[in-house]
N, C-alpha and C positions, 0 to 999 in steps of 0.2 A: 494527345494521340491515344487512340484505343489500343488496348492490349498491353500497354506499358505499365510496369509496376510502379507504385508510388516511390518517390525518392526517400532514402533513409532519413533525411532531415525532416521531411513532411510527416513521415511515420512517427518519428521521435516527438515532433511537435504535437501530434494528435495524442500520443501516449501521455505526454506531460499534461495536456488539457484534461484527460480523464483522471489522472492522479490528483490534479488540483481540484477538480469537481468532487472527487471522493473526499478530500480534506474539507472542502467547503460544506458538503452535505453532513459530514460528521460533526464539524464545528457548530453548525446550525441545528443539529439534532433533527435533520430532515430525513426521516425514515424512508419516505416514498422516493426521494431523490437517490438515496443509497440503493434501494431496490432497482431503480431504473438503470443504474450503472453496472449492475451485476448480471451476468449470464445466469439463466435459471439453474444450471448445473455447476455453478462456481464451486471451487474447492479452496478452503483456507487451511494452511498448515502453520502451526505455531510451535517453535522450539524455544521453550523457556529454560532449558537446561535442568529442569526439575524432573523428578521421576513421575510418571512412568515414561516420559519421553515426549515425542511430538503429539500435539493436540491436532485432531482432524475434524473439520466442520464442513458439511456438504449442503449445498442448496442456497439459493439467493436469500430467502427469508431468514434462515439461520445465520448466514454470514452477516447480513445487514443487522440482525439483532446483536451480534458480537461487536460490530463497529459502533452501534448505538450505545451499547454498554460502556465502551471505552471512549466515548465522545469527550469526556472531561480532559483527556490527554491530547485531543486534536489541536489545541492552540500551541502545543509544544512541538508539533510536527513541522518539518522542513522538507521541501522537495529537493532531492539530490539525485545523482546518478548512482544506481546500484547495478553493478556488473554491466555498465554501459547503457543502461536504460533508466528512464525516470522512475523514481521510487520515493520512499519517505524514510527519514530518520527522525526519531523522537529524541529530543534533547532537553535535559533539565539540569540546571546548575553546572553547565559545561560538560556534561557526560551524556553519552548516548545510552538510552534505555531500550530502544527497539529500532529495527531496520525492517522495512517492508518492501518487497518486490512484487510486481504485478505482471501477469500475462493477459493479453487481450486477444479476443477472438476477431474474426473477420468483420463482424458487425460493430466492433469498437467497444464491446462490453467486456468487463473483467471476467476472465475465466478461471484465474488462479491468483491467490494471494499467499505469499510466503513471508512469515514473520519470524525474525530472529530476535529473541528477547532474553537470551542467555547472558547474564551479567558477566560471567567469566570470559566468554567469547567476545563480548562487546567492550571489555575493559581497555583494550589497546586501541580502540578506534579513535582517531584524532578528529574532533569536531570543532576545534578552536577557530576554524575559518568561517563557521556558520554564524549568522546573526542570532543573538540571544533573544 
């Protein structure tokens, strides 16, 4: 029916597909596929807990370069719900080392990535239920 908003479950399914495509592109080192998933004005924020604070990266090419640089960690990523939406947790030796959340634009491309990689803040995160 025209004019009807997509159902929340369909929207979540689409978001999960984008997150999975992001992981697949990173795992495969497919730079062009990473670029295709990103909005040209995408913003990446990374909180590592280290000084000087949050790292900010703007633009599809620069964000794709960051993802490409960290592709060696892609096999350690698992799709999970982050604040109720599909996201990624990076797990190694039973401990979380990063959590990524995504925002998507109307066209389905990633407009924002937020990365939490602060070891102190992640230390209490239970990931025992995730496959290793």
